[in-house]
C-alpha positions in Angstrom: 29.5 9.8 -10.2 31.4 6.8 -11.4 29.8 5.2 -14.4 32.2 2.5 -15.4 34.5 0.4 -13.2 37.2 -1.8 -14.6 39.0 -4.7 -12.9 41.2 -7.6 -13.7 44.5 -6.0 -14.7 47.9 -7.1 -13.4 51.3 -8.4 -14.1 51.6 -11.4 -16.4 54.4 -13.2 -18.3 54.5 -13.1 -22.1 52.2 -15.7 -23.5 49.9 -15.5 -20.5 46.3 -14.5 -20.2 44.2 -12.0 -18.3 40.5 -11.2 -18.3 39.3 -7.6 -17.8 35.9 -6.8 -16.6 33.9 -3.6 -16.8 30.8 -2.9 -14.7 28.4 -0.3 -16.0 26.5 1.7 -13.4 23.6 2.6 -15.8 21.4 0.1 -17.6 21.0 2.6 -20.5 24.6 1.7 -21.6 23.2 -1.6 -22.8 21.8 0.3 -25.8 25.1 1.5 -27.0 28.5 0.2 -28.3 30.9 -0.4 -25.5 34.6 -0.8 -26.0 38.1 -1.3 -24.5 40.8 1.2 -25.2 44.4 1.2 -24.1 47.1 3.8 -23.6 50.8 2.9 -23.3 53.3 5.4 -21.9 54.1 8.1 -24.5 51.4 6.9 -26.9 47.9 7.9 -27.8 44.9 6.1 -26.5 43.8 3.5 -29.1 40.7 1.4 -29.6 41.4 -2.3 -28.9 37.9 -3.8 -29.4 34.3 -2.9 -29.2 30.9 -4.6 -29.2 27.6 -3.2 -30.3 24.3 -3.6 -28.5 23.5 -6.4 -31.1 26.8 -8.1 -30.3 28.7 -7.2 -33.4 32.4 -6.9 -32.6 35.4 -5.1 -33.9 39.1 -5.8 -33.1 42.2 -3.8 -33.8 44.6 -5.7 -36.1 47.2 -5.9 -33.4 44.9 -8.1 -31.1 42.9 -10.1 -33.6 43.0 -13.8 -32.8 44.3 -13.2 -29.3 41.6 -11.0 -27.6 37.9 -11.6 -27.3 35.4 -9.0 -26.2 32.0 -9.9 -24.9 29.1 -8.4 -22.9 26.3 -9.4 -20.7 23.4 -7.0 -20.9 21.6 -8.5 -17.9 24.7 -8.0 -15.7 25.7 -4.7 -17.3 29.2 -6.1 -17.8 31.7 -6.0 -20.6 34.7 -8.4 -20.7 38.0 -8.5 -22.5 39.7 -11.9 -22.6 43.3 -11.5 -23.5 45.4 -14.5 -24.5 48.9 -14.9 -25.8 49.8 -11.6 -24.3 52.9 -9.7 -25.6 55.1 -7.1 -24.0 53.6 -4.6 -26.4 50.2 -5.1 -24.9 51.4 -3.4 -21.7 49.2 -0.3 -21.2 46.4 1.1 -19.1 43.2 -0.4 -20.3 40.0 1.7 -20.2 36.4 0.8 -20.6 34.3 3.2 -22.7 30.8 3.9 -23.9 29.7 6.8 -26.1 26.2 7.9 -25.5 25.0 10.4 -28.1 28.4 12.0 -28.4 29.3 11.9 -24.7 32.2 9.6 -23.8 32.1 7.8 -20.5 35.4 6.3 -19.3 36.4 4.1 -16.4 39.4 4.8 -14.2 41.6 2.4 -16.1 43.3 -0.8 -15.1 47.0 -1.5 -15.6 48.1 -4.5 -17.6 51.8 -5.2 -17.6 53.3 -8.1 -19.7 56.8 -8.8 -18.6 59.1 -11.7 -17.7 
């Protein structure tokens, strides 16, 4: 059963913007921290940003000031607004929620930043 579904990836030029969306299938996810990870070819998956159930946020240093994470509990959605994109942001982006030690992942959405 698919628990998380991402959308919004694509090809964008350097300096451009994209907005990723993640739909959660289960309302219970609203009680937990949700995050966005990314994995570039040949690299490990890394945490980009996350947001707690009380809307506290964390950002990786590499995206601070450029990316904004938000969530809408009522809609069971998590968003990642990405501005001033750089080629090094190219990766597959995954939505994540950890529920009592169990990780749930979306299928991923490709973001490619290239001229």
